[in-house]
N, C-alpha and C positions, 0 to 999 in steps of 0.2 A: 504494500500500500504506500509506503514512504517513497519507494522508487517512482511510482506513477506521479506523485505530487511534484517531484523534482523536474519532470518533463514539462516543457512549455505547452505542448499540444498533444492530446492523446493519439492523434494520427501519426505522430513522429516516433512512436514506440518501436515500430518495426522498420523504419527507414533510416538510412545512414545520414549522419549530420552533413556530410559533404558529398553532394550529388555529382557535381561537375568537377573536373580536374582544374588545378590552378593554371593561370595563364603563363605562357612561356616568357622568358625575360625579354625577348626581342619585341614582344607585343605590348609590354608595359611602357608607359610614358612617364618621364620624370616631371614633377611639378614645376611650373614656371616660376622662377625666382629672380630673373634678371632685373637690373635697375630700370631699364626702359619699360619692361612689363609692369613693374610696380608703379612707375610714374603714370603710365597709361591707365592702369586700374584706379589709381587715386584720382586722376582727373575725371574719369567717367563716373566714379562714385560721387565726387563733389558736384558734378552736373546732374546727378540722378538719372544717368543714362544706363540702360541695360542692353547689352548686345546679344545678338543671336548666338554668338560663341559661348557666352556665359549660360544662357538658357538651355542650350543643347549640351552643355558640358563637353565641348569640343576638346579632344586631346591635343589639337594643334594650336590652341590658343596662345601658348607661349611663343611659338615661332612666328605666328602672325603679328602679335602685338610687339614683338621685338623689331619687326620691320615697319611698325607704325601703320598697320592696316587693321581694320575691324569691320564688322558687319552689324548693322542695327536695323530694326524695323521702326518705321514712323507710322504711328496710328493717329488719325486725326479727323 
C-alpha cells in the first residue's frame, strides 16, 4: 500500500519512468550566453517585444541574435 502512495499516477505502476532514449550530444544545443545575445534580449525585454524565436523556443536563437537578426509578429 505504501508503495502505491509513492507513485504519482496509478497508471505508471507498470510503465518505465523513461520511455524514450536521451538525445545524442550532436542534437543538443548549448544555451545562448553571448554578450550580443544578452544585449538583444535586454533591449527586447525593455521594449516589451516578444519574438517568434522566443515563443517557439527556437534552438537557433543564439546564433540568430548574435548576428542581430530576429523575427517578430505584429498584431494590430
